[in-house]
Each structure stands twice: as C-alpha cells, then as structure tokens.
LONU-71483 format. One line per 2 residues: for each residue x, y, z of N, C-alpha, C, O. Coordinates in nm, 3 decimals. Example, Ala and Ser with C-alpha at 12.3 -4.5 7.8 and 13.67 -1.06 7.14 Angstrom:
1.319 -0.569 0.780 1.230 -0.450 0.780 1.320 -0.330 0.780 1.424 -0.332 0.846 | 1.285 -0.225 0.708 1.367 -0.106 0.714 1.290 0.003 0.787 1.341 0.114 0.804
% end
This chain:
0.070 -0.132 -0.012 -0.001 0.005 -0.002 0.070 0.121 0.003 0.164 0.116 0.082 | 0.054 0.231 -0.060 0.130 0.346 -0.075 0.007 0.464 -0.031 -0.067 0.520 -0.112
0.006 0.480 0.098 -0.090 0.586 0.147 -0.025 0.708 0.176 -0.087 0.814 0.187 | 0.138 0.696 0.194 0.223 0.806 0.232 0.245 0.883 0.093 0.292 0.830 -0.008
0.208 1.004 0.103 0.235 1.080 -0.045 0.366 1.113 -0.060 0.392 1.187 -0.155 | 0.460 1.076 0.011 0.601 1.112 -0.010 0.676 1.076 -0.170 0.716 1.157 -0.254
0.677 0.927 -0.172 0.707 0.900 -0.310 0.627 0.955 -0.437 0.682 0.964 -0.547 | 0.501 0.989 -0.415 0.445 1.055 -0.496 0.471 1.207 -0.539 0.465 1.252 -0.653
0.504 1.281 -0.409 0.545 1.411 -0.431 0.686 1.404 -0.490 0.715 1.485 -0.579 | 0.769 1.323 -0.453 0.899 1.311 -0.519 0.899 1.292 -0.672 0.972 1.364 -0.741
0.826 1.205 -0.725 0.809 1.189 -0.853 0.737 1.319 -0.929 0.781 1.356 -1.038 | 0.624 1.386 -0.864 0.567 1.507 -0.930 0.678 1.616 -0.918 0.672 1.705 -1.003
0.789 1.623 -0.817 0.863 1.725 -0.838 0.970 1.699 -0.924 1.049 1.786 -0.962 | 0.974 1.585 -0.955 1.125 1.543 -1.073 1.057 1.562 -1.235 1.129 1.565 -1.335
0.936 1.571 -1.239 0.875 1.558 -1.348 0.897 1.718 -1.423 0.893 1.817 -1.350 | 0.917 1.731 -1.546 0.950 1.861 -1.610 0.805 1.961 -1.572 0.689 1.925 -1.552
0.858 2.082 -1.571 0.720 2.170 -1.552 0.691 2.236 -1.686 0.784 2.283 -1.751 | 0.558 2.241 -1.734 0.504 2.305 -1.850 0.576 2.437 -1.857 0.645 2.459 -1.957
0.569 2.527 -1.761 0.614 2.653 -1.757 0.756 2.697 -1.698 0.786 2.811 -1.665 | 0.842 2.575 -1.691 0.971 2.593 -1.630 1.039 2.714 -1.697 1.026 2.723 -1.819
1.110 2.808 -1.631 1.183 2.911 -1.690 1.322 2.855 -1.768 1.406 2.785 -1.712 | 1.330 2.897 -1.895 1.425 2.855 -1.978 1.470 2.977 -2.069 1.551 2.963 -2.160
1.405 3.107 -2.036 1.443 3.211 -2.110 1.576 3.239 -2.146 1.651 3.247 -2.048 | 1.637 3.259 -2.269 1.761 3.316 -2.292 1.770 3.454 -2.346 1.879 3.498 -2.382
1.650 3.529 -2.354 1.657 3.655 -2.402 1.543 3.723 -2.333 1.460 3.668 -2.260 | 1.552 3.876 -2.371 1.443 3.942 -2.295 1.291 3.919 -2.345 1.189 3.930 -2.277
1.302 3.887 -2.479 1.170 3.857 -2.562 1.119 3.717 -2.508 1.001 3.693 -2.484 | 1.208 3.643 -2.496 1.149 3.495 -2.433 1.107 3.516 -2.306 1.013 3.449 -2.265
1.169 3.614 -2.222 1.151 3.614 -2.088 0.997 3.669 -2.075 0.915 3.624 -1.996 | 0.977 3.772 -2.164 0.845 3.848 -2.179 0.730 3.736 -2.228 0.614 3.740 -2.185
0.772 3.644 -2.315 0.671 3.568 -2.350 0.630 3.451 -2.254 0.515 3.410 -2.242 | 0.747 3.399 -2.181 0.731 3.314 -2.057 0.643 3.381 -1.956 0.557 3.314 -1.900
0.659 3.514 -1.929 0.613 3.578 -1.818 0.448 3.584 -1.855 0.364 3.552 -1.771 | 0.415 3.625 -1.978 0.275 3.649 -2.008 0.195 3.489 -1.988 0.084 3.468 -1.939
0.277 3.409 -2.034 0.202 3.260 -2.019 0.206 3.236 -1.875 0.098 3.199 -1.829 | 0.301 3.248 -1.794 0.281 3.217 -1.639 0.181 3.301 -1.572 0.111 3.258 -1.481
0.173 3.429 -1.620 0.057 3.501 -1.554 -0.089 3.448 -1.591 -0.180 3.437 -1.509 | -0.097 3.416 -1.729 -0.219 3.374 -1.779 -0.267 3.230 -1.713 -0.387 3.204 -1.706
-0.157 3.132 -1.662 -0.175 2.999 -1.609 -0.221 3.045 -1.448 -0.323 3.000 -1.396 | -0.136 3.135 -1.386 -0.174 3.161 -1.262 -0.311 3.208 -1.235 -0.380 3.163 -1.143
-0.353 3.313 -1.328 -0.487 3.372 -1.306 -0.599 3.269 -1.300 -0.690 3.268 -1.218 | -0.575 3.160 -1.425 -0.675 3.057 -1.433 -0.667 2.959 -1.308 -0.770 2.906 -1.265
-0.553 2.938 -1.258 -0.548 2.851 -1.138 -0.592 2.913 -1.010 -0.636 2.840 -0.921 | -0.584 3.032 -0.995 -0.645 3.108 -0.884 -0.773 3.148 -0.895 -0.834 3.198 -0.801
-0.828 3.126 -1.024 -0.971 3.155 -1.029 -1.003 3.316 -0.988 -1.108 3.353 -0.935 | -0.905 3.395 -1.020 -0.924 3.540 -0.976 -1.050 3.610 -1.044 -1.069 3.594 -1.165
-1.131 3.682 -0.973 -1.236 3.746 -1.032 -1.171 3.871 -1.134 -1.053 3.908 -1.126 | -1.253 3.918 -1.213 -1.242 4.036 -1.299 -1.248 4.148 -1.226 -1.351 4.171 -1.162
-1.146 4.232 -1.222 -1.158 4.376 -1.162 -1.279 4.461 -1.195 -1.321 4.548 -1.119 | -1.329 4.434 -1.300 -1.447 4.525 -1.354 -1.571 4.445 -1.325 -1.669 4.464 -1.397
-1.576 4.352 -1.220 -1.693 4.292 -1.180 -1.778 4.371 -1.095 -1.897 4.338 -1.087 | -1.731 4.479 -1.023 -1.815 4.601 -0.950 -1.742 4.706 -0.948 -1.621 4.706 -0.968
-1.828 4.829 -0.917 -1.725 4.955 -0.894 -1.719 4.916 -0.750 -1.789 4.841 -0.682 | -1.589 5.004 -0.715 -1.548 5.000 -0.585 -1.626 5.064 -0.481 -1.622 5.022 -0.365
-1.713 5.184 -0.524 -1.785 5.262 -0.451 -1.737 5.274 -0.313 -1.811 5.230 -0.225 | -1.597 5.340 -0.268 -1.553 5.363 -0.167 -1.671 5.450 -0.066 -1.751 5.536 -0.106
-1.655 5.404 0.057 -1.734 5.489 0.163 -1.652 5.484 0.282 -1.602 5.380 0.323 | -1.638 5.600 0.339 -1.562 5.615 0.483 -1.668 5.603 0.587 -1.761 5.683 0.595
-1.649 5.494 0.670 -1.737 5.450 0.777 -1.681 5.557 0.894 -1.767 5.634 0.937 | -1.563 5.568 0.944 -1.513 5.616 1.035 -1.385 5.691 1.005 -1.311 5.661 0.911
-1.363 5.786 1.086 -1.238 5.855 1.095 -1.192 5.874 1.225 -1.276 5.930 1.295 | -1.076 5.845 1.288 -1.005 5.859 1.424 -0.898 5.918 1.421 -0.808 5.854 1.367
-0.870 6.032 1.465 -0.738 6.087 1.485 -0.658 6.038 1.586 -0.690 6.043 1.705 | -0.550 5.989 1.540 -0.437 5.895 1.608 -0.319 5.967 1.653 -0.222 5.903 1.695
-0.319 6.111 1.647 -0.208 6.175 1.677 -0.109 6.191 1.540 -0.134 6.291 1.472 | -0.038 6.136 1.509 0.066 6.151 1.403 0.011 6.101 1.267 0.064 6.126 1.159
-0.114 6.021 1.287 -0.190 5.978 1.164 -0.305 5.967 1.175 -0.348 5.957 1.290 | -0.415 5.964 1.043 -0.546 5.925 1.090 -0.573 5.797 1.056 -0.505 5.749 0.966
-0.660 5.729 1.109 -0.707 5.588 1.085 -0.854 5.603 1.028 -0.942 5.655 1.096 | -0.873 5.563 0.917 -0.991 5.573 0.863 -1.064 5.412 0.839 -0.999 5.320 0.789
-1.174 5.399 0.872 -1.225 5.254 0.823 -1.323 5.300 0.709 -1.414 5.383 0.710 | -1.268 5.212 0.604 -1.358 5.239 0.463 -1.420 5.104 0.420 -1.393 4.992 0.463
-1.485 5.130 0.352 -1.567 5.001 0.287 -1.565 5.024 0.127 -1.591 5.131 0.072 | -1.531 4.915 0.069 -1.525 4.884 -0.072 -1.596 4.786 -0.129 -1.601 4.681 -0.065
-1.653 4.790 -0.231 -1.738 4.701 -0.304 -1.638 4.619 -0.378 -1.572 4.680 -0.462 | -1.618 4.502 -0.365 -1.516 4.417 -0.444 -1.586 4.329 -0.516 -1.517 4.283 -0.607
-1.704 4.283 -0.514 -1.777 4.168 -0.600 -1.945 4.214 -0.582 -1.975 4.283 -0.485 | -2.030 4.178 -0.661 -2.158 4.203 -0.641 -2.191 4.141 -0.501 -2.152 4.027 -0.475
-2.259 4.210 -0.416 -2.322 4.146 -0.306 -2.200 4.128 -0.187 -2.220 4.067 -0.082 | -2.073 4.191 -0.224 -1.991 4.152 -0.126 -1.896 4.291 -0.115 -1.842 4.343 -0.213
-1.886 4.338 0.018 -1.805 4.465 0.035 -1.673 4.415 0.128 -1.671 4.310 0.192 | -1.582 4.499 0.123 -1.478 4.446 0.218 -1.408 4.576 0.294 -1.347 4.660 0.227
-1.423 4.588 0.442 -1.373 4.675 0.515 -1.219 4.701 0.506 -1.152 4.611 0.455 | -1.162 4.805 0.545 -1.037 4.808 0.532 -1.002 4.940 0.599 -1.078 5.037 0.596
-0.857 4.940 0.673 -0.838 5.058 0.759 -0.721 5.139 0.646 -0.624 5.090 0.588 | -0.769 5.265 0.644 -0.655 5.342 0.568 -0.580 5.427 0.667 -0.650 5.506 0.731
-0.461 5.428 0.690 -0.380 5.512 0.771 -0.317 5.600 0.711 -0.222 5.561 0.643 | -0.342 5.724 0.715 -0.254 5.838 0.671 -0.199 5.937 0.748 -0.257 5.987 0.844
-0.073 5.972 0.704 0.002 6.030 0.797 -0.044 6.193 0.794 -0.079 6.256 0.694 | -0.037 6.237 0.909 -0.082 6.393 0.937 0.053 6.475 0.891 0.040 6.594 0.862
0.158 6.426 0.885 0.280 6.516 0.858 0.311 6.509 0.717 0.289 6.410 0.647 | 0.364 6.621 0.676 0.393 6.603 0.505 0.276 6.629 0.428 0.161 6.630 0.471
0.315 6.649 0.305 0.206 6.685 0.192 0.196 6.570 0.098 0.294 6.538 0.030 | 0.089 6.508 0.092 0.046 6.397 -0.025 0.054 6.447 -0.161 0.048 6.567 -0.185
0.067 6.365 -0.241 0.044 6.212 -0.233 0.148 6.142 -0.157 0.265 6.177 -0.168 | 0.114 6.054 -0.086 0.223 5.982 0.003 0.245 5.828 -0.061 0.153 5.756 -0.102
0.386 5.795 -0.060 0.397 5.648 -0.098 0.293 5.556 -0.024 0.268 5.579 0.094 | 0.241 5.465 -0.082 0.143 5.387 -0.053 0.204 5.254 -0.026 0.291 5.211 -0.102
0.158 5.175 0.092 0.185 5.031 0.127 0.071 4.964 0.142 -0.022 5.009 0.210 | 0.066 4.859 0.085 -0.077 4.738 0.112 -0.014 4.656 0.225 0.100 4.615 0.207
-0.072 4.631 0.330 -0.035 4.512 0.438 -0.165 4.429 0.446 -0.278 4.475 0.461 | -0.133 4.307 0.435 -0.245 4.208 0.463 -0.220 4.115 0.576 -0.110 4.060 0.586
-0.313 4.096 0.661 -0.315 4.032 0.785 -0.297 3.851 0.727 -0.352 3.798 0.631 | -0.218 3.802 0.809 -0.193 3.654 0.802 -0.320 3.587 0.882 -0.422 3.558 0.819
-0.310 3.569 0.988 -0.396 3.516 1.079 -0.421 3.623 1.206 -0.420 3.746 1.190 | -0.441 3.561 1.325 -0.453 3.665 1.423 -0.606 3.681 1.413 -0.686 3.593 1.379
-0.635 3.812 1.449 -0.798 3.850 1.441 -0.800 3.954 1.334 -0.887 4.040 1.352 | -0.727 3.969 1.226 -0.741 4.043 1.095 -0.683 4.180 1.108 -0.581 4.202 1.173
-0.750 4.274 1.043 -0.709 4.403 1.005 -0.695 4.488 1.141 -0.622 4.588 1.138 | -0.761 4.453 1.259 -0.752 4.553 1.391 -0.621 4.479 1.448 -0.555 4.554 1.520
-0.572 4.356 1.434 -0.450 4.336 1.473 -0.329 4.402 1.415 -0.235 4.439 1.486 | -0.334 4.418 1.277 -0.257 4.490 1.206 -0.236 4.659 1.226 -0.138 4.732 1.218
-0.379 4.683 1.255 -0.386 4.853 1.295 -0.361 4.879 1.432 -0.400 4.986 1.479 | -0.294 4.788 1.513 -0.249 4.847 1.653 -0.378 4.846 1.727 -0.376 4.927 1.820
-0.492 4.780 1.715 -0.592 4.758 1.795 -0.646 4.636 1.867 -0.606 4.531 1.819 | -0.715 4.627 1.954 -0.738 4.498 2.044 -0.875 4.454 1.966 -0.941 4.536 1.902
-0.910 4.319 1.980 -1.003 4.273 1.920 -1.154 4.354 1.946 -1.246 4.360 1.864 | -1.152 4.399 2.048 -1.268 4.510 2.080 -1.271 4.625 2.009 -1.373 4.693 2.019
-1.165 4.670 1.927 -1.165 4.790 1.863 -1.080 4.910 1.952 -1.053 5.021 1.907 | -1.049 4.865 2.075 -0.973 4.967 2.152 -0.826 4.982 2.110 -0.772 4.890 2.049
-0.768 5.079 2.135 -0.596 5.075 2.092 -0.523 5.006 2.196 -0.536 5.017 2.317 | -0.430 4.919 2.119 -0.364 4.848 2.186 -0.238 4.951 2.258 -0.175 5.029 2.186
-0.211 4.941 2.399 -0.129 5.012 2.462 -0.025 4.964 2.517 0.060 5.045 2.553 | -0.002 4.833 2.537 0.091 4.749 2.570 0.172 4.691 2.487 0.212 4.768 2.400
0.217 4.569 2.479 0.306 4.499 2.383 0.234 4.498 2.216 0.117 4.465 2.197 | 0.302 4.527 2.138 0.260 4.527 2.000 0.221 4.370 1.955 0.278 4.269 1.995
0.132 4.374 1.882 0.069 4.239 1.845 0.185 4.146 1.764 0.305 4.173 1.754 | 0.122 4.041 1.716 0.220 3.942 1.652 0.282 4.026 1.515 0.388 3.993 1.461
0.203 4.131 1.471 0.258 4.186 1.347 0.357 4.313 1.385 0.422 4.378 1.304 | 0.354 4.329 1.518 0.443 4.433 1.573 0.400 4.594 1.534 0.473 4.693 1.540
0.260 4.585 1.494 0.209 4.704 1.472 0.268 4.782 1.331 0.237 4.898 1.307 | 0.344 4.712 1.255 0.409 4.759 1.145 0.333 4.872 1.055 0.388 4.971 1.007
0.206 4.840 1.043 0.133 4.938 0.950 0.129 5.096 1.011 0.131 5.205 0.953 | 0.122 5.060 1.151 0.111 5.213 1.235 0.227 5.271 1.216 0.232 5.389 1.180
0.336 5.195 1.238 0.481 5.273 1.226 0.521 5.317 1.080 0.596 5.413 1.064 | 0.465 5.238 0.963 0.474 5.316 0.853 0.418 5.441 0.820 0.467 5.528 0.748
0.271 5.441 0.901 0.189 5.563 0.869 0.283 5.665 0.946 0.304 5.773 0.890 | 0.327 5.647 1.038 0.425 5.754 1.128 0.534 5.803 1.044 0.578 5.918 1.056
0.576 5.726 0.965 0.699 5.752 0.884 0.666 5.802 0.761 0.753 5.804 0.675 | 0.549 5.847 0.734 0.482 5.919 0.619 0.430 5.844 0.514 0.418 5.900 0.405
0.389 5.696 0.529 0.322 5.630 0.424 0.175 5.611 0.435 0.132 5.585 0.548 | 0.106 5.618 0.354 -0.049 5.602 0.350 -0.047 5.449 0.334 0.008 5.403 0.234
-0.106 5.358 0.433 -0.113 5.235 0.447 -0.255 5.187 0.451 -0.339 5.231 0.530 | -0.275 5.099 0.366 -0.434 5.017 0.350 -0.393 4.890 0.410 -0.297 4.819 0.383
-0.503 4.875 0.512 -0.495 4.724 0.595 -0.639 4.680 0.527 -0.742 4.737 0.564 | -0.640 4.591 0.441 -0.763 4.530 0.394 -0.823 4.407 0.506 -0.734 4.343 0.563
-0.941 4.378 0.535 -0.979 4.274 0.586 -1.015 4.151 0.509 -1.118 4.131 0.446 | -0.923 4.079 0.522 -0.953 3.962 0.430 -1.058 3.870 0.468 -1.082 3.863 0.588
-1.139 3.785 0.373 -1.221 3.703 0.377 -1.208 3.618 0.488 -1.091 3.582 0.497 | -1.289 3.565 0.585 -1.236 3.462 0.683 -1.186 3.514 0.799 -1.192 3.437 0.895
-1.131 3.641 0.822 -1.073 3.689 0.929 -1.154 3.808 0.978 -1.213 3.877 0.894 | -1.162 3.841 1.121 -1.187 3.959 1.184 -1.341 3.975 1.130 -1.422 3.883 1.142
-1.372 4.102 1.067 -1.514 4.141 1.047 -1.552 4.047 0.959 -1.675 4.040 0.955 | -1.493 3.964 0.879 -1.552 3.882 0.761 -1.551 3.745 0.801 -1.511 3.663 0.718
-1.585 3.709 0.906 -1.586 3.557 0.965 -1.724 3.538 0.920 -1.807 3.628 0.915 | -1.745 3.411 0.888 -1.901 3.358 0.886 -1.980 3.380 0.998 -1.927 3.380 1.109
-2.114 3.401 0.981 -2.179 3.426 1.095 -2.164 3.306 1.197 -2.153 3.327 1.318 | -2.164 3.200 1.153 -2.161 3.107 1.271 -2.035 3.094 1.349 -2.023 3.017 1.444
-1.943 3.171 1.307 -1.783 3.184 1.370 -1.793 3.323 1.458 -1.707 3.333 1.545 | -1.862 3.404 1.451 -1.887 3.539 1.530 -1.857 3.533 1.683 -1.788 3.607 1.753
-1.930 3.425 1.714 -1.917 3.408 1.891 -1.814 3.347 1.924 -1.794 3.346 2.046 | -1.705 3.269 1.829 -1.601 3.217 1.891 -1.488 3.326 1.933 -1.510 3.445 1.916
-1.378 3.283 1.984 -1.251 3.403 2.027 -1.210 3.464 1.900 -1.201 3.395 1.798 | -1.184 3.600 1.902 -1.122 3.653 1.790 -1.037 3.599 1.711 -1.046 3.614 1.589
-0.936 3.524 1.769 -0.840 3.473 1.681 -0.869 3.355 1.585 -0.791 3.317 1.497 | -1.006 3.296 1.615 -1.072 3.196 1.530 -1.104 3.250 1.412 -1.150 3.365 1.415
-1.088 3.181 1.280 -1.104 3.235 1.168 -1.208 3.126 1.090 -1.236 3.016 1.136 | -1.249 3.172 0.987 -1.365 3.086 0.910 -1.259 3.036 0.764 -1.309 2.964 0.677
-1.166 3.066 0.756 -1.087 3.023 0.635 -1.088 2.878 0.597 -1.066 2.862 0.477 | -1.104 2.787 0.653 -1.114 2.633 0.610 -1.240 2.630 0.555 -1.249 2.591 0.438
-1.352 2.668 0.621 -1.493 2.648 0.577 -1.535 2.720 0.434 -1.606 2.678 0.343 | -1.454 2.857 0.451 -1.478 2.915 0.332 -1.418 2.869 0.199 -1.476 2.873 0.090
-1.291 2.824 0.224 -1.215 2.755 0.109 -1.271 2.633 0.060 -1.283 2.615 -0.062 | -1.301 2.563 0.130 -1.387 2.432 0.102 -1.530 2.457 0.030 -1.557 2.400 -0.076
-1.606 2.534 0.087 -1.719 2.594 0.023 -1.686 2.651 -0.104 -1.745 2.597 -0.198 | -1.605 2.748 -0.135 -1.576 2.796 -0.248 -1.516 2.707 -0.360 -1.538 2.721 -0.480
-1.431 2.610 -0.300 -1.388 2.518 -0.390 -1.502 2.451 -0.484 -1.495 2.425 -0.604 | -1.611 2.429 -0.389 -1.718 2.350 -0.452 -1.809 2.425 -0.531 -1.901 2.364 -0.587
-1.798 2.546 -0.546 -1.836 2.660 -0.644 -1.773 2.685 -0.726 -1.820 2.758 -0.813 | -1.609 2.628 -0.740 -1.546 2.669 -0.873 -1.448 2.769 -0.839 -1.369 2.799 -0.928
-1.434 2.838 -0.707 -1.383 2.940 -0.689 -1.252 2.884 -0.584 -1.238 2.769 -0.541 | -1.160 3.009 -0.558 -1.064 2.985 -0.444 -1.056 3.092 -0.345 -1.076 3.209 -0.377
-1.031 3.060 -0.239 -1.023 3.176 -0.119 -0.930 3.269 -0.165 -0.961 3.388 -0.155 | -0.815 3.237 -0.216 -0.710 3.339 -0.277 -0.792 3.434 -0.374 -0.773 3.555 -0.370
-0.879 3.377 -0.457 -0.948 3.446 -0.560 -1.066 3.507 -0.514 -1.144 3.560 -0.593 | -1.089 3.504 -0.382 -1.197 3.568 -0.351 -1.194 3.637 -0.236 -1.294 3.659 -0.168
-1.080 3.674 -0.209 -1.021 3.731 -0.054 -1.067 3.879 -0.068 -1.073 3.945 0.036 | -1.098 3.934 -0.176 -1.141 4.084 -0.196 -1.251 4.130 -0.135 -1.285 4.247 -0.150
% end
C-alpha cells in the first residue's frame, strides 16, 4: 500500500514543468512571463476587476496623533463589501507613498492596525505583527489594511461568537472550491 504521499510528491517534483523558466533573451522572458501570468490567474480563479465598481465609503475616521485611521468600505464583487483601514500620515504633504499590508491570521485588520479585538487601541506590547502598519504611517506612508475574507469582521456568522483569533478560512475555502472558486481569488 502507498498511503504515504512522499514518493508521489518526489515523482511530481522530478517531472518537467510546463512553464519552467528557460528564457535566454528578453523577448523569451516576456513571452514566458505572459504565459505564466495567464496560467496563474486561471489556477487562482481570480475575479475580473471590472466585476463591480469600488464605491468607497468612509465609515469612520479617528485622529491617532501622528496619523489618521479611517475605516473604509469597498465593494469588491456584487453582494460583497470589504472593510479596510486606511492609515494616513498627518505630517507632510501628499500624495504619500502607499503600502498594502495584509493580515495573515490573528484577528485580522484590527491586529495589524494596532487595535485589540474589541476595537480599543493597544497600549501595551505590540501584536504579532509588531504594529508595523502604524509605524509605516508614522514614517509618512499611506497604508491600507484590508480585512481578508474569513478573518476579523469577515468571518462567517456561525464563527462570530468564537474567540477573535478563530477564523472561517477552512470552511470558506472548501465551500468556495465546491463553487469553482478559491479563497485566494475571493479574498477581495
């Protein structure tokens, strides 16, 4: 019996890849890059960006001393909106260089934005992300911290009463696969 996938993976790794990089010129590189991008987009089942107008709405704005923290809402797909924190420096004149920061796990965008799960400002030790988006805003960067699907504000209803660090990612990912989508392609 071959229940262990190790040999299967070794065989898979040794097979030549359809899009292995073998370009010897700039033109070959450009052709390879275009082919790889098309295949990656197909594999991720990414939505087209023209699926819905963004329709940005500012939900709240909070003066945080050296920067302003805005909670904004964007329409990313029909029937789906995404909250995001926008951290804007108060010193200097825009336009500011921008940085997109995405939470991994933890409790989502609040964790990156220097907030506790209840929305209050973290005053003690920085979180697992060391509050780096706040540090960037204080250094003159405009920072956007989107709430990815499955985390924080965007957990499934059945997970809302669970501890803040619990997420809905596994359940969302499996349900999306059944519908021919991926979590990576639907995070917006």
